[in-house]
C-alpha positions, 0 to 999 in steps of 0.5 A: 500500500502506498503512503503517498498523500493525495495533493490538495487542490483549491479552486478560487472562483469569482463572478468576473474580472477584478473580483479578487481571485488572484489576491485570495490565491496570493494570500493562501500561498503566502499563509502556506509558506508562513506556516511551514510549507516548502515552495516545492510543495506548492504550485499556482495555475492560473486558468486560461483567460483573455488577459495575457499579461504576466500576473502579480501572483506569477511574479510573486511565485517566481520570486518565492520559488513556487511552480506556476503556470 
């Protein structure tokens, strides 16, 4: 029997652009780091949107060694 843990996935949703989804995701990632998770244990995936600009969360993840897409 495998002792590997299943990954926990959190989906942050909102009713439109500017609802605060990225801010909530950033807050969750920051809290997880502060509470002892290692950057390599975390990841951030931004769903496909019309916005192609690099997002603040992706920049923050890059600076903190968290995988992001």
